[in-house]
N, C-alpha and C positions, 0 to 999 in steps of 0.2 A: 467599270461598275461601281453604283453608291454602296455604302452600307446598306441602305435601306432596300436597295434592290437585292441582296442578298438575303437580308429578313423577309421579303415577300416571296422568294423562291424556298424557304424553309417553311412558311406558315402556308404556303401555296398548296400542298397535298393534303394536310389535314382539314383543310377550309374546303376543298374539292369533294372529299368523303362528306364534311358536314352538310354542303348542301345538294350534293346527290341524297344525301339521306331525307332533307326536309322534300325534296321532290318527289321521293318516293311515298313518303306518307300523304305529301298532297295529292298524289295521284290515288291513293287507296282510299281516302274520304269519299270521293264519289260514289263507288259502290256501298261504302258504310253509311251516306246519307241516304240513298234508295232503300237500304235495309230499314233504316231505323223509322222513316215514312211508312212505308209498304207493308211492313213484316212484322212490326211490333204495336203493342198497347200503349206507347208513349203518352200519348194524349187522353189515356182513358177513355172517357165517352166520347171524345172528339179522336175522329180518325179520318184517314187521308178523302174521305167519300163526304165529311161535312162541308157543306157549302158556304161559302166565303161571304154571301149575302146576310147571314147569320152574324157576323162581326158589324159592331155599330159603326165602324167609319166606311163600310161599302153598304149596309143596310139601305140607307135611302137611294142611291144610284140604283141599288139591285132590284127595289120594288117598281124604278122608273123604267128601267130597260128590260126587264123581265129575263135577266140572266140567270144561268145554270152552273157557275163557276164551282168548282170544288178545291179542296185545298189540295190536294194531288194535283190539280191541272195546274194551278200556280206552281205547286215545285217544281213539276217536271219541265216547265217552260223555264224558270230559273236555271235549273239544272243543265238545261241544253245551252242557256247563254252561258254558263259558265265552263261548260266543256268544250265551246267552240272558243271561246276567251283562252283557256288552258293551252287549246291544241295551236292556236296563234302563236302564245308565247313562245311553246316548244320551238318553232320555227321560224322566227325572225326576231328583228327586224330584216337582219344584216344574215346573220348567221346561227345556225341549228343549237339548240341546247348543247349536245354533246361536243361538237366541233369548239365552242365557245369556250367550256370546261379544260379541254385539252390545253387551252392554250395558258392556264396556271401553270402546268405541269412544264411546259416549255421553256416559257418565258418569265412565270412567276409574278404575270400581270393580268390583271381582269379588267376585261374590256365591257363595261356594263353598257355599252351604247349598242351593242351588236346583237344581242339577244335580251328579250324581255323578261323571259323566266329566270336569266340567271340575277337580273336586277329586281324581280319579284321577291325570290328567297333570300336574298341577300337584305333587301331594304325590310323584307318583313320578321326576319331576325333582328335586325339593327332596332325595329320598331318594339318588338317583345323587351329586348333588352332597356331601351329607354323608358319603356313604361314600368317596369320591374326597379327602376333605379329613383323613379318618382315616388313610387307607391312606397317603397323603403324607407326615403326621406320621410314621407309624410307620416308613416306610422312611429316614427322616431320622434315626432313631435305629437303624436297622439291622434292624428286625423285619419280616421278609419272609413275607406271607400266601402260604401254600402250601396248594394245593386238593387235596382227596382223588383216590387213584389213580383212573383210569376205565376199567373193563374192557370194556365196551362203549358206543359212543355211542348206540345207539339207545335202550338201557335207562336211559340216563343223560337222554335227551330225555324218556321218560318219567317216569324218577322227577321229574326238576325240573317236570314238567306236573303232576304229582299231588300234591307238597308244597303249594302254595299252599292246597289245599283243605283237606289233612289237616293242616297246621301252622296254619291260622287257625282249624279248629274246638277244635284241640288249645291252643293257646296265646293264643288271644285269646277263643274263646267260653265254655271250663272255665276256664280261670285267671281271666279277667278277669268274662267276661258273667254266669256263674252267682253268683259272690260279690255283685256289684252288684244282681243281682237279688233276693238274701236281705236285702241290705242296704238296699235304696230302694225295695223294692216296696211298692204300698200296695193292692194286692187279689192273690188266688189265682185263677188260671182257664189252662186250657190255652192257650188264644187270646192271652190277655196273655203269657205263659211265653214263649211262641215271639216274639211281635212284639218285648219286651224283650232278648232275644237278639239278634236281628235287629238292632235300632238301638236301645243301650240310652238313650241322650242324648233320644230321641223319646219314649221309652214308660215312663221310669222318673222319678221325682220326686226329682233328685239333690239333696240340700241340702248336702252336705259332699264339696268337689271333692278335699280332701286324701286322702280313701280311695282316691278313683278312681286319683289319682296314684302313689299306693301301691302301688295292684294293677297299674298300667300298666306303671310301673319293676320293680316284683318280675316279672312276666312277661316284661318284656324282658329282664332278666338270666338268668332261665332260660332263654329262646329261646338267647342268646349262649352258654350252657354246653351246650345240647344241639349246637351245632356243630363241638365241639371235643372232648367227652368219648369218643364212640364210636371205636373201633381204625381204620376208616376214614373218619376225618371231617378236617374241615380242620385246620391247623397252630393255634396257641394264638392265633397274631395276628388270626384272625378272630373272636375273642369282642368286640373293642369294635366291630368294625362290624356284628356280629351282634346285641349288645345294641342300639346304636342304632336299627336297622333295626327289633327288636321293640319297642322303646319308642315309635317313630314309628307303626307299624303297629297297638299297641295303643291309641294315643291318636285314630288315626284310626276303628278299630272301634269306640270308645265315642262319639265327637263325630259320625259322619257314618252309621256303621253297618258292618254284616260285609261287604257289598259292595264297599264302598271298600276296606279291608283285603286282602281276596282279591284283586281286581284289580291293586292297586298291587303285592302279592306276585308275582301272576300276571306284571307287566310285567318283573321282575325276574329271571324265571325264564323261562318258556316265550315271553314275546315277544323278551328277547335270544338265546335259544338258537335258536328257529327261525330267525333270520337268520343268525346263526353258522353252523348246520347248513346252512342253504340256499345260503350263500357257500364253504361247503368243499366242497360238491358239484358246484355248476356251475362251479368254478373247478379243480375236483380236489386241492384242499389240506386239511392236516390241519385238525382242529379248532382245534389251538391256534393256527397260524396264521390261521384264521379271525378270531381274536377279535383278529388285529393286521391285519385287512384294510383297505385306506383307508375302505370303507363305514363299518363299525364304529366306526373312529376318528372319521370325520366325525359319525356318530349320537351319539357320546359328547361331543363338542362342542357339538353342538345341544341335548342332555339337560345339561351343564354349564349355559351360558348360560341354558336355559330356567328352571334351579334356581334362579339367581341373581336373574333377575327374578322370579320366583314367591316366593322368600324377601324379597326388597325390598317387593311387595307386600305381603305378609302383614305385616310388620313396620310400613309407613305406615298400613296399614287399623287396625293394632292402637293405635299411638298416636293415629291421628284420632278412633277412636272413646272415647280416655280423655281429649279435651280439652273442655273445657265453654265453650262460648261466653260471653264478659264481656258485660256490658251497656256501651253505651257511652254515655260522659257528657260531654255536651258544656262 
């Protein structure tokens, strides 16, 4: 047994506990989000019955199509999609969440390919860790990350709930999935096309990893610019964080499939904002104060520690896979 194998077994139990805690918190975010949207006044004059045709982005389309869709309708559709994806991630693609976790205890090794949710919770915490490191370094140089102005907390929650699907389709499927399909496909059929976009690594014969890395990095850079270019976007300091996030999400999309990139992105958006909005409502404090609440600080500590464990395990497993056993000569 390699020394790193022993280390993996030692950190396996706390890592298992942290992943389980994050899973539980993610599960609770589903009812928290419903409560925030349908049973609070988080939006003030705007509530779940507010028609989306009143938003500038939908106004012209709404007048032409004469539709009467409300914020609550959009939210329920999004909530249902995420609930379905979350359920799929618990069950597959090869083994269930609990069965995969048990391998940490028995073998001290985490098989990230056998269960989507393991990959999601693991890389979500790694993404939090990397974002925190980037922010810490930037603040050391006096570079402050300023978020965009928020007109209404309910509409903000709707937008952050919508963006994982919209942005993953735009920045991952279109900018990465489509080019990889035309680079590496060996046949043309409707079924193969959609399977390849759903999980490129499983359905395409990828023989040149450099092209994959180029598309992933390029997509990440576009993702970074998209967060700072519009008039009501983040400050320029967000570029590094968003680019790193885009590269990680792009690699997850290629390596494990669209469900992982969407749900890790969902974790950074809906999951966190559902807790912050819930805390602000039950404590009668602002959203800004909610981000500084002790519960959110505790969650952040859990994410960071889990990110350290997850990254350590990935590195150890990587070096273990590169080791070739030597023949013993007496």
